[in-house]
BAKOL-744447 format. One record per residue (C-alpha): x, y, z; residue in three letters; chain; residue number from 1. Coordinates in steps of 0.02 Angstrom, whole numbers, plus 32768, in hexadecimal, padded with zeros to 4 digits. Example, Ala and Ser with C-alpha at 12.3 -4.5 7.8 and 13.67 -1.06 7.14 Angstrom:
REC     x     y     z  resn  chain  resi
REC  8267  7F1F  8186   ALA      A     1
REC  82AC  7FCB  8165   SER      A     2
***
This chain:
REC     x     y     z  resn  chain  resi
REC  DF6C  4CFA  E1C2   MET      A     1
REC  DF43  4C83  E135   ARG      A     2
REC  DEBD  4BFF  E148   HIS      A     3
REC  DF27  4B78  E0F7   HIS      A     4
REC  DFDE  4B46  E111   PRO      A     5
REC  DFFE  4B34  E055   ILE      A     6
REC  E004  4BD8  DFF6   SER      A     7
REC  DF92  4BEA  DF5E   PRO      A     8
REC  DFE4  4BDD  DEB3   VAL      A     9
REC  E00D  4C87  DE68   THR      A    10
REC  E05E  4C54  DDC2   GLU      A    11
REC  E02C  4BCB  DD46   PRO      A    12
REC  E0DC  4B83  DD44   LEU      A    13
REC  E0FD  4B8F  DDFE   GLN      A    14
REC  E16D  4B03  DE3B   TYR      A    15
REC  E153  4ABE  DEE8   ARG      A    16
REC  E14F  4A23  DF56   ALA      A    17
REC  E0F8  4A37  DFFC   ILE      A    18
REC  E07D  49D7  E068   GLY      A    19
REC  E03F  49AD  E116   VAL      A    20
REC  E05C  4913  E181   VAL      A    21
REC  E00C  48EF  E228   ARG      A    22
REC  E077  4897  E2A8   GLY      A    23
REC  E0ED  48A0  E33B   GLN      A    24
REC  E19B  48E6  E320   TYR      A    25
REC  E220  487B  E374   VAL      A    26
REC  E2CD  48CC  E376   PRO      A    27
REC  E364  485B  E361   SER      A    28
REC  E3B6  48B8  E3F2   ASP      A    29
REC  E34D  4913  E477   PRO      A    30
REC  E3D6  4996  E483   GLU      A    31
REC  E3DF  49B2  E3C6   GLN      A    32
REC  E330  49C3  E380   LEU      A    33
REC  E35D  49E2  E2CA   THR      A    34
REC  E35C  492B  E292   ARG      A    35
REC  E2E7  489C  E2B7   GLY      A    36
REC  E24B  484C  E271   LEU      A    37
REC  E191  4869  E266   ILE      A    38
REC  E12E  47D7  E2AB   ARG      A    39
REC  E08B  47EC  E24D   THR      A    40
REC  DFE1  47BF  E292   ASP      A    41
REC  DFDE  4727  E21F   ASP      A    42
REC  E080  46E5  E26B   GLY      A    43
REC  E0F8  4715  E1DF   THR      A    44
REC  E1A0  475C  E215   GLU      A    45
REC  E1E5  47DE  E19A   ILE      A    46
REC  E293  482B  E1A1   ASP      A    47
REC  E284  48E6  E1C4   ALA      A    48
REC  E2E7  4984  E1E8   VAL      A    49
REC  E2AD  4A28  E237   VAL      A    50
REC  E2D4  4AC3  E1CF   LEU      A    51
REC  E2E4  4B7C  E1F6   GLY      A    52
REC  E285  4BD8  E27C   ARG      A    53
REC  E20B  4B49  E298   VAL      A    54
REC  E296  4B02  E307   LEU      A    55
REC  E26C  4B89  E387   SER      A    56
REC  E1B5  4B56  E37F   LEU      A    57
REC  E1E4  4A9F  E39D   VAL      A    58
REC  E254  4ACC  E430   ARG      A    59
REC  E1E5  4B4B  E487   ARG      A    60
REC  E12F  4B2E  E45B   HIS      A    61
REC  E109  4A7C  E428   LEU      A    62
REC  E0E7  49E1  E48F   ASP      A    63
REC  E14A  495D  E430   LEU      A    64
REC  E0EB  48D4  E489   GLU      A    65
REC  E053  4904  E41F   ARG      A    66
REC  E02A  48F0  E369   SER      A    67
REC  E02C  4990  E300   HIS      A    68
REC  E006  49BD  E24C   LEU      A    69
REC  E0B1  49E6  E204   TRP      A    70
REC  E0CB  4A4F  E168   VAL      A    71
REC  E156  49FA  E106   VAL      A    72
REC  E1BC  49FC  E066   TYR      A    73
REC  E1CC  494A  E01F   PRO      A    74
REC  E270  4905  DFDE   ARG      A    75
REC  E2AE  4858  DFAD   CYS      A    76
REC  E361  4831  DFDE   ARG      A    77
REC  E354  4776  DFC2   GLU      A    78
REC  E2DF  4710  DF52   PRO      A    79
REC  E23E  46E6  DFAD   GLY      A    80
REC  E26A  4754  E041   SER      A    81
REC  E214  47FA  E061   LEU      A    82
REC  E272  4888  E0B7   HIS      A    83
REC  E218  491F  E0FF   LEU      A    84
REC  E258  49CF  E122   GLN      A    85
REC  E1EA  4A1A  E1A9   MET      A    86
REC  E1C5  4AD2  E18F   VAL      A    87
REC  E12B  4AF3  E1FA   GLY      A    88
REC  E09B  4AB3  E262   VAL      A    89
REC  DFE4  4ACE  E237   TRP      A    90
REC  DF89  4AE4  E2DC   GLU      A    91
REC  DF29  4B89  E2D7   PRO      A    92
REC  DECC  4B65  E379   SER      A    93
REC  DF6E  4B60  E3DE   THR      A    94
REC  DFEF  4BC1  E37A   LEU      A    95
REC  DFD7  4C76  E346   SER      A    96
REC  E048  4C6B  E2AB   GLU      A    97
REC  E05F  4BB5  E27F   ALA      A    98
REC  E05E  4BB9  E1C2   GLU      A    99
REC  E100  4BC9  E15C   PRO      A   100
REC  E130  4C71  E114   GLU      A   101
REC  E13D  4C7C  E056   PRO      A   102
REC  E1A0  4BE3  E023   GLU      A   103
REC  E227  4BB0  E046   PRO      A   104
REC  E227  4C0A  E0EF   GLU      A   105
REC  E1CB  4BCE  E18A   SER      A   106
REC  E17C  4C23  E220   SER      A   107
REC  E173  4C10  E2DA   SER      A   108
REC  E0F1  4C2A  E360   ALA      A   109
REC  E0E9  4CCA  E3C5   SER      A   110
REC  E07D  4C84  E451   GLU      A   111
REC  E07E  4BE2  E4B5   PRO      A   112
REC  E006  4B5C  E477   PRO      A   113
REC  DF60  4B3C  E4CB   ALA      A   114
REC  DF43  4A9C  E52B   ALA      A   115
REC  DEF5  4A39  E49D   GLU      A   116
REC  DEEF  4A52  E3DF   PRO      A   117
REC  DE42  4A66  E395   SER      A   118
REC  DDF5  49E4  E31F   PRO      A   119
REC  DDD2  4A78  E2AC   ASP      A   120
REC  DE8C  4A88  E287   ASP      A   121
REC  DE7D  4A08  E1FB   GLY      A   122
REC  DE86  4A35  E142   LEU      A   123
REC  DDFF  4A1F  E0BC   PRO      A   124
REC  DE76  49AD  E05D   GLU      A   125
REC  DE92  4941  E0F7   GLY      A   126
REC  DF34  4906  E145   ASP      A   127
REC  DFC7  48CB  E0DB   ASP      A   128
REC  DF9B  493C  E049   TYR      A   129
REC  E028  4978  DFD7   PHE      A   130
REC  E031  49F4  DF48   SER      A   131
REC  E0BC  49D8  DEC9   VAL      A   132
REC  E0D5  4A42  DE2D   ARG      A   133
REC  E162  4A25  DDB2   GLY      A   134
REC  E19E  49D2  DD13   GLU      A   135
REC  E16A  491F  DCF0   LEU      A   136
REC  E20E  48CC  DCBE   ILE      A   137
REC  E1DC  4814  DCCC   TYR      A   138
REC  E138  47B7  DCC6   THR      A   139
REC  E10F  46FF  DCB9   ARG      A   140
REC  E052  46ED  DCC7   PRO      A   141
REC  E052  462E  DCC6   ASP      A   142
REC  E0B9  4628  DD66   SER      A   143
REC  E071  46C7  DDB3   GLN      A   144
REC  E11B  471D  DDB8   GLU      A   145
REC  E146  47D2  DD92   LEU      A   146
REC  E1CB  4851  DDBC   VAL      A   147
REC  E1B5  490E  DDC7   VAL      A   148
REC  E246  4989  DDC5   LYS      A   149
REC  E230  4A22  DE34   VAL      A   150
REC  E29A  4ABE  DE23   ARG      A   151
REC  E2C1  4B2D  DEB9   GLN      A   152
REC  E2CE  4BE9  DEBB   ARG      A   153
REC  E37A  4C3A  DED6   PRO      A   154
REC  E3A8  4C57  DF8B   ARG      A   155
REC  E3C4  4D05  DFD4   PRO      A   156
REC  E481  4CEE  DFC6   ASP      A   157
REC  E470  4CD2  DF0B   GLY      A   158
REC  E490  4C17  DF12   ASN      A   159
REC  E423  4BB2  DE9B   ARG      A   160
REC  E3F0  4B0B  DEE7   PRO      A   161
REC  E3ED  4A77  DE73   GLN      A   162
REC  E342  4A36  DE3B   PRO      A   163
REC  E30A  499A  DE95   PHE      A   164
REC  E2A6  4904  DE5A   LYS      A   165
REC  E211  48B6  DEB1   LEU      A   166
REC  E1E0  4802  DE88   PRO      A   167
REC  E123  47F0  DE97   LEU      A   168
REC  E09E  476A  DE82   ARG      A   169
REC  E00F  477C  DE09   GLY      A   170
REC  DFDC  477E  DD53   GLU      A   171
REC  E001  4810  DCDF   VAL      A   172
REC  DFFD  47E8  DC24   PRO      A   173
REC  E09F  47E6  DBC1   LEU      A   174
REC  E068  4875  DB4F   GLU      A   175
REC  E07B  48EC  DBE3   HIS      A   176
REC  E136  48C9  DBF4   LEU      A   177
REC  E19C  496B  DBFA   ARG      A   178
REC  E103  49CF  DC2A   HIS      A   179
REC  E0EB  4A3A  DCC3   PHE      A   180
REC  E06D  49E4  DD33   VAL      A   181
REC  E012  4A0D  DDD5   ALA      A   182
REC  DFF1  4978  DE45   LEU      A   183
REC  DF83  495C  DEDC   ASP      A   184
REC  DFCF  48CD  DF3F   LEU      A   185
REC  DFAB  4864  DFD8   ARG      A   186
REC  E030  4814  E045   ARG      A   187
REC  E01C  4759  E05B   ILE      A   188
REC  E0A8  4712  E0C4   GLY      A   189
REC  E147  475E  E07D   GLU      A   190
REC  E0FF  477A  DFD0   GLU      A   191
REC  E0A1  480D  DF84   LEU      A   192
REC  E00F  47D4  DF17   HIS      A   193
REC  DFBC  483D  DE90   VAL      A   194
REC  DF05  4866  DEB2   GLU      A   195
REC  DEF1  48E8  DE2A   ARG      A   196
REC  DF60  4936  DDA7   TYR      A   197
REC  DF56  49CC  DD34   GLU      A   198
REC  DFC1  49E7  DC99   VAL      A   199
REC  DFF3  4A9E  DC8E   ILE      A   200
REC  E06A  4AB3  DBF9   ALA      A   201
REC  E0FD  4A61  DB9E   PRO      A   202
REC  E1A9  4A89  DBE3   VAL      A   203
REC  E227  4AC4  DB62   ALA      A   204
REC  E2C5  4A5C  DB6A   GLN      A   205
REC  E379  4A97  DB63   ARG      A   206
REC  E3B6  4AA5  DAB1   GLY      A   207
REC  E30D  4ADD  DA6E   ASN      A   208
REC  E327  4B78  DA05   ARG      A   209
REC  E2D0  4C12  DA43   GLY      A   210
REC  E299  4BC1  DAE6   GLY      A   211
REC  E1F0  4C16  DAE2   LYS      A   212
REC  E17D  4BDD  DB6C   GLY      A   213
REC  E209  4B9B  DBD8   ARG      A   214
REC  E1E8  4BC0  DC90   PRO      A   215
REC  E266  4C22  DCF2   GLU      A   216
REC  E2C4  4BC0  DD74   ARG      A   217
REC  E25C  4BE0  DE0D   GLY      A   218
REC  E245  4B89  DEB0   GLY      A   219
REC  E1BA  4B47  DF19   SER      A   220
REC  E181  4BFC  DF23   GLY      A   221
REC  E162  4C0F  DE67   GLY      A   222
REC  E19F  4C13  DDB3   ALA      A   223
REC  E163  4C7A  DD21   ARG      A   224
REC  E14A  4C5D  DC68   GLY      A   225
REC  E0DE  4BFD  DBEE   GLY      A   226
REC  E023  4BF5  DBD6   HIS      A   227
REC  DFA4  4B92  DC35   ARG      A   228
REC  DF51  4B09  DBCE   SER      A   229
REC  DF0D  4A9B  DC57   ALA      A   230
REC  DEBD  49F1  DC4A   VAL      A   231
REC  DE78  49AD  DCED   SER      A   232
REC  DE51  48F7  DD09   ARG      A   233
REC  DE5C  4873  DD92   PRO      A   234
REC  DF07  4833  DDC0   GLY      A   235
REC  DED2  477D  DDB2   ARG      A   236
***
């Protein structure tokens, strides 16, 4: 069992968008638990859906009257509105296998939870931490706006999901446009704010002859190609 719900990066150009949010899951319909919202400990209500085998965990092992640390994939369906896909729960003290399997799968618990979660179940990064890695396709430092495009790996049936875009808040200089970036983010309300960024490599665009250094189309689990030429600096 891993000691962290977010897998370590294995490739320099590994796309992903994953994070943790602490709060109470409130289903829209008590009989259909797949859709609802997460009422966070700071009072924000965020639209959410339950994915994969974590649905069994929610039905059989979790007390939905309590707050839990949910492992989530962030999306943005409407401007200024965060949407979360719930893929796991990080609660090692009560769940024997709570972390997600290699992305984009999720896992379930094999034993009933204990009476109370332990305070030691927290993460070094704290609650509301997100890791996003992808291509910087828009940045406006003066207004603290940026957009990152994240590619997803092909599904087992061969279907290739479309890349998705995540609008974020923070300052990344214009010269890093069209570069692959790794971002450490913090959720504030329904926005994800940059705390730290790292520039990995330029992303070759369509139409470029040769296409050397262009990353393969991977998913949140990883993408290959290019060389690491990292510059690390504060996000603000």
